[in-house]
C-alpha positions as CSV (number, residue, x, y, z in Angstrom):
1,M,0.0,0.0,0.0
2,K,2.8,2.4,0.9
3,N,4.5,1.6,-2.3
4,L,1.3,2.3,-4.3
5,I,0.9,5.7,-2.5
6,G,4.5,6.5,-3.2
7,L,4.1,5.6,-6.8
8,I,1.0,7.8,-7.1
9,I,2.8,10.8,-5.5
10,L,5.7,10.3,-7.8
11,V,3.5,10.3,-10.9
12,I,1.6,13.4,-9.7
13,V,4.9,15.3,-9.0
14,G,6.3,14.3,-12.4
15,V,3.2,15.3,-14.3
16,G,3.1,18.6,-12.4
17,A,6.7,19.4,-13.2
18,Y,6.2,18.5,-16.8
19,F,3.3,20.9,-17.3
20,L,5.0,23.6,-15.2
21,L,8.1,23.4,-17.4
22,N,6.1,23.6,-20.6
23,K,3.9,26.4,-19.3
24,N,6.8,28.6,-18.3
25,N,9.0,27.9,-21.3
26,G,6.7,26.9,-24.2
27,F,8.7,23.8,-25.0
28,S,5.6,21.7,-25.5
29,S,5.1,18.5,-27.5
30,K,1.8,20.0,-28.7
31,N,3.6,22.3,-31.1
32,T,3.2,20.9,-34.6
33,E,5.6,23.2,-36.4
34,D,8.9,21.7,-37.3
35,Y,11.5,24.4,-37.8
36,K,15.1,23.7,-38.8
37,D,16.0,26.7,-41.1
38,F,18.2,28.3,-38.5
39,S,20.2,30.5,-40.9
40,I,19.7,34.0,-42.2
41,E,21.7,34.4,-45.4
42,D,21.4,38.2,-45.6
43,T,23.2,39.1,-42.4
44,A,23.5,42.7,-43.5
45,A,19.8,43.0,-42.8
46,V,20.2,42.1,-39.1
47,S,19.9,45.3,-37.1
48,K,19.8,43.9,-33.6
49,I,20.8,40.8,-31.6
50,F,19.4,40.2,-28.1
51,L,21.1,37.5,-26.0
52,S,19.5,36.4,-22.7
53,K,19.5,33.6,-20.1
54,A,16.9,32.4,-17.6
55,N,19.0,33.8,-14.7
56,G,18.3,37.4,-16.0
57,E,21.6,38.0,-17.8
58,S,21.2,39.8,-21.1
59,I,23.2,41.5,-23.8
60,L,21.8,43.8,-26.5
61,L,23.9,44.2,-29.6
62,T,22.7,47.0,-31.9
63,R,24.0,47.9,-35.4
64,V,25.1,51.5,-35.8
65,N,26.2,51.3,-39.4
66,E,27.6,48.8,-41.9
67,S,30.5,47.8,-39.7
68,D,29.9,49.2,-36.2
69,W,27.8,47.8,-33.4
70,T,27.1,48.9,-29.8
71,V,26.8,46.8,-26.6
72,N,23.7,47.7,-24.4
73,N,23.7,51.1,-26.2
74,K,26.8,52.1,-24.1
75,F,30.0,51.3,-25.9
76,G,31.3,49.8,-29.1
77,A,31.2,46.1,-29.7
78,R,34.1,43.9,-30.7
79,K,34.2,43.5,-34.4
80,D,35.6,40.0,-34.3
81,G,32.8,38.9,-31.9
82,I,30.0,40.4,-34.1
83,D,31.6,38.9,-37.3
84,L,31.7,35.5,-35.7
85,I,28.0,35.6,-34.7
86,L,26.9,36.8,-38.2
87,K,29.1,34.1,-39.8
88,T,27.4,31.5,-37.6
89,L,24.0,32.9,-38.5
90,S,24.8,32.6,-42.2
91,D,26.5,29.3,-42.2
92,I,24.7,27.2,-39.6
93,K,23.4,23.8,-40.7
94,V,21.5,21.0,-39.2
95,S,23.7,18.0,-38.9
96,G,21.2,15.5,-37.4
97,V,18.2,14.8,-35.3
98,V,18.2,14.3,-31.5
99,A,18.2,10.7,-30.5
100,Q,14.9,9.6,-29.0
101,D,16.5,8.5,-25.8
102,Q,18.1,12.0,-25.5
103,M,15.0,14.0,-26.4
104,E,13.5,14.5,-23.0
105,H,16.8,15.5,-21.4
106,T,17.6,17.9,-24.3
107,I,14.2,19.6,-24.1
108,K,14.5,20.1,-20.4
109,S,18.0,21.5,-20.8
110,L,16.9,23.9,-23.5
111,A,14.1,25.0,-21.3
112,T,16.1,25.7,-18.2
113,R,19.7,26.7,-19.1
114,S,19.9,27.6,-22.8
115,I,21.1,30.8,-24.3
116,K,18.2,32.6,-26.1
117,V,19.3,34.6,-29.1
118,E,16.9,36.8,-30.9
119,F,17.8,38.2,-34.4
120,Y,15.9,41.3,-35.5
121,T,15.8,42.9,-39.0
122,D,13.4,45.8,-39.6
123,S,10.6,44.5,-37.4
124,N,10.0,44.9,-33.7
125,K,9.5,41.1,-33.6
126,P,12.5,38.8,-34.0
127,E,13.0,37.3,-37.4
128,K,14.3,34.1,-35.8
129,T,15.1,33.1,-32.2
130,W,17.6,30.4,-31.3
131,Y,17.7,28.4,-28.1
132,I,21.3,27.2,-27.8
133,G,21.7,24.2,-25.5
134,D,24.5,21.8,-24.6
135,P,27.2,20.4,-26.9
136,T,26.9,16.9,-28.1
137,V,29.1,14.2,-26.4
138,S,31.6,14.6,-29.2
139,R,31.5,18.4,-28.9
140,L,31.2,18.6,-32.6
141,G,27.5,19.5,-32.6
142,T,25.2,21.8,-30.6
143,Y,21.7,21.0,-29.4
144,M,19.4,23.9,-30.6
145,L,15.8,24.8,-31.0
146,L,14.4,27.3,-33.4
147,E,11.5,29.7,-32.9
148,K,9.7,31.7,-35.6
149,D,6.7,34.1,-35.4
150,G,6.5,33.4,-31.6
151,K,6.2,29.6,-32.2
152,K,8.8,27.1,-31.2
153,S,9.7,24.1,-33.3
154,S,8.1,20.8,-32.2
155,K,11.6,19.4,-31.7
156,P,15.2,20.4,-31.4
157,Y,18.1,19.6,-33.7
158,I,21.8,19.1,-33.7
159,T,23.6,22.0,-35.5
160,H,27.1,22.6,-36.7
161,L,29.1,24.7,-39.2
162,I,30.4,23.0,-42.3
163,M,34.2,22.7,-42.3
164,E,34.4,23.9,-38.6
165,R,34.5,22.0,-35.4
166,G,33.4,22.9,-31.9
167,Y,30.5,24.0,-29.7
168,L,28.6,27.0,-31.0
169,G,27.4,28.3,-27.7
170,T,30.8,29.8,-26.7
171,R,30.4,32.4,-29.5
172,F,27.4,33.9,-27.6
173,F,29.1,35.1,-24.4
174,M,27.1,37.1,-21.8
175,D,29.8,39.2,-20.1
176,P,29.5,42.8,-21.3
177,T,33.2,43.5,-20.6
178,L,34.2,40.7,-23.0
179,W,32.0,42.4,-25.7
180,K,33.9,45.7,-25.5
181,D,35.7,46.6,-28.6
182,R,39.4,46.3,-27.9
183,V,40.1,49.7,-29.4
184,V,42.1,52.2,-27.4
185,M,41.8,54.8,-30.1
186,K,41.0,55.2,-33.8
187,C,41.6,58.3,-35.9
188,N,42.5,59.6,-39.3
189,P,46.2,60.2,-39.1
190,K,45.9,63.0,-41.6
191,E,43.7,64.9,-39.1
192,I,46.2,64.6,-36.2
193,K,47.3,68.1,-35.1
194,S,49.9,67.0,-32.6
195,V,51.3,64.0,-30.6
196,E,53.1,64.5,-27.3
197,V,55.0,61.6,-25.8
198,I,56.3,61.9,-22.2
199,H,58.7,59.3,-20.9
200,G,58.2,59.1,-17.1
201,Y,61.5,57.8,-15.7
202,D,63.7,56.2,-18.4
203,T,66.5,57.8,-20.4
204,A,64.4,58.1,-23.6
205,V,63.9,61.6,-24.9
206,S,60.3,63.1,-24.7
207,F,59.0,64.9,-27.7
208,K,56.1,66.6,-29.4
209,I,55.3,66.4,-33.1
210,E,53.0,69.1,-34.6
211,Q,51.5,69.3,-38.1
212,Y,51.5,73.1,-38.5
213,A,50.4,73.0,-42.2
214,L,49.2,70.2,-44.5
215,G,52.2,67.8,-44.9
216,K,54.5,70.1,-42.9
217,F,55.8,69.0,-39.4
218,K,57.9,70.2,-36.6
219,V,59.2,68.4,-33.6
220,T,60.1,69.7,-30.1
221,N,62.6,68.0,-27.9
222,L,60.8,68.3,-24.6
223,N,64.0,67.5,-22.6
224,A,66.1,70.2,-24.2
225,N,63.2,72.5,-25.2
226,N,64.2,73.1,-28.8
227,T,62.2,72.8,-32.0
228,A,63.2,71.7,-35.5
229,E,61.5,70.8,-38.8
230,L,60.6,67.1,-39.1
231,S,60.6,65.3,-42.4
232,P,57.3,64.0,-43.6
233,Q,59.1,60.7,-44.4
234,V,59.6,60.4,-40.6
235,A,56.4,62.0,-39.3
236,V,53.8,60.4,-41.6
237,P,54.6,56.7,-40.9
238,Y,54.8,57.4,-37.2
239,L,51.4,59.2,-37.1
240,K,49.9,56.2,-39.0
241,E,50.6,54.1,-35.9
242,F,47.7,55.9,-34.2
243,A,45.1,55.0,-36.9
244,A,44.0,52.0,-34.8
245,V,45.4,51.2,-31.4
246,Y,44.1,48.1,-29.5
247,Y,44.6,46.5,-26.1
248,E,45.1,42.8,-25.6
249,Y,42.7,42.1,-22.8
250,I,41.0,43.5,-19.7
251,D,42.4,42.3,-16.4
252,Q,39.4,41.2,-14.2
253,K,41.3,38.9,-11.8
254,T,43.9,41.1,-10.1
255,K,42.9,42.3,-6.6
256,T,41.6,45.9,-6.3
257,D,44.4,47.0,-3.9
258,V,47.1,45.8,-6.3
259,I,45.4,47.5,-9.3
260,D,45.1,50.8,-7.2
261,S,48.8,50.6,-6.4
262,I,49.7,50.2,-10.1
263,Y,47.6,53.1,-11.3
264,S,48.8,55.4,-8.5
265,A,52.4,55.0,-9.6
266,L,54.2,57.4,-11.9
267,P,53.2,56.5,-15.5
268,R,55.9,54.9,-17.6
269,H,54.7,56.8,-20.7
270,K,52.1,59.5,-21.3
271,V,50.8,60.0,-24.8
272,K,48.4,62.8,-25.8
273,V,47.0,62.9,-29.3
274,S,45.2,66.1,-30.4
275,M,43.0,66.2,-33.5
276,N,42.2,69.2,-35.8
277,D,38.6,69.1,-34.6
278,G,39.6,69.6,-31.0
279,K,39.2,66.0,-29.9
280,E,41.9,64.6,-27.7
281,Y,43.1,61.1,-26.7
282,L,45.1,60.5,-23.6
283,I,46.9,57.2,-22.9
284,K,49.1,56.4,-19.9
285,S,51.1,53.2,-19.5
286,Y,52.1,51.5,-16.2
287,N,54.4,48.6,-15.4
288,M,52.9,45.3,-14.7
289,P,54.3,43.8,-11.5
290,V,55.6,40.2,-11.5
291,K,56.1,37.8,-8.6
292,E,58.9,38.5,-6.3
293,G,62.0,36.7,-7.3
294,S,61.1,36.5,-11.0
295,T,64.0,36.4,-13.4
296,L,64.7,37.0,-17.1
297,G,68.0,35.7,-18.6
298,G,69.3,35.0,-15.1
299,K,68.6,38.5,-13.9
300,E,65.9,39.4,-11.4
301,I,63.1,41.6,-12.8
302,D,60.6,43.9,-11.1
303,Y,58.0,44.1,-13.8
304,H,56.7,42.1,-16.8
305,P,59.0,42.5,-19.9
306,E,56.2,42.0,-22.5
307,R,53.1,43.6,-21.1
308,M,51.9,46.9,-19.5
309,Y,48.7,48.2,-18.0
310,I,47.3,51.4,-19.6
311,F,44.8,54.0,-18.8
312,T,42.9,55.5,-21.8
313,S,40.5,58.4,-21.9
314,H,38.4,56.4,-24.4
315,L,37.7,53.6,-21.9
316,G,37.9,55.5,-18.6
317,S,39.1,54.2,-15.2
318,D,36.5,51.5,-14.8
319,V,38.5,48.9,-16.7
320,N,42.1,47.7,-16.6
321,P,43.4,47.2,-20.1
322,V,46.6,45.4,-20.8
323,V,48.7,46.0,-23.9
324,Q,51.7,44.1,-25.4
325,N,54.9,46.1,-25.4
326,L,55.6,44.7,-28.9
327,T,52.7,46.8,-30.4
328,F,52.6,49.7,-27.9
329,D,56.3,50.5,-28.0
330,K,55.8,51.8,-31.6
331,L,53.8,54.7,-30.1
332,V,56.4,55.7,-27.6
333,P,59.9,55.7,-29.1
334,S,62.7,58.0,-27.9
335,L,63.0,61.1,-30.1
336,S,66.5,59.8,-31.1
337,D,65.0,56.5,-32.3
338,L,62.0,57.9,-34.0
339,A,63.4,57.9,-37.6
340,S,64.7,54.4,-37.3
341,L,61.4,53.0,-35.9
342,T,59.3,54.2,-38.9
343,T,59.1,53.1,-42.5
344,V,60.1,55.7,-45.0
345,E,57.5,56.3,-47.7
346,K,58.6,56.8,-51.2
């Protein structure tokens, strides 16, 4: 008798959970529509992408023009991230059906922990909506379900990209910081009025380059306070280095007190770029500490030899960008090395 009562209770709970799941998420076996056309070939028509999860996380990606997007209408989006999503949207294919013995688990997983991705064109309603679930056991496919016109497909499918391997869900990350465009600054070098480079504490010579007329330049040695004409063959290639400056990554792991100590120190370099329209860019670099006792070539070092922290007026003080010396050093040569660090234009 006890076993019978227990069985009845189990059945009731199971049925209740089933209907609650389907009521809240719409993943119902009563749906008769079978959708598997996940792709949108004309990705140029996509004007907005909304990513969300059941826990309340969400990201809004909005197209500004042909190539630029914003994140949550606050800052520019990473071009590589946007391009990867649009390529996925264009090239996605169905590679197979979900095995019957995996169907119930897959549907429950999609209903509770999937990434919901809504693709909009010109309408206020999404053109297509994806529910991105878990990877397959082989991790070569992705369990997904498609929704169109507010109706979900009657069953999920396994998707993939032809000639590519891997789980598709990692392309749809939910951290706004990771979506930030890695740009430190972008400008038209021809519109640069001046560049001032201050070396904080090394022996390099600080300088200021000014374009006082179209194609005519002068340079001031800020250590000796004297000014001379600067050849366009030296000035132009150097100014082109500022056309697009990028950081490598945002440090989100280092403790706040360590970060505060880094940014309160004397900057290693300070760069100010002034444009003809009055806009200014300010970049400061700071040494990246290393563990005590670290060595390089048998000699003890105090800071990282390949990376630096920077502050940039474009990003503000809320983030901690890290740049590679290999790319950033091109912006901050010594005046005496400037000519040798640039490519002479014929």
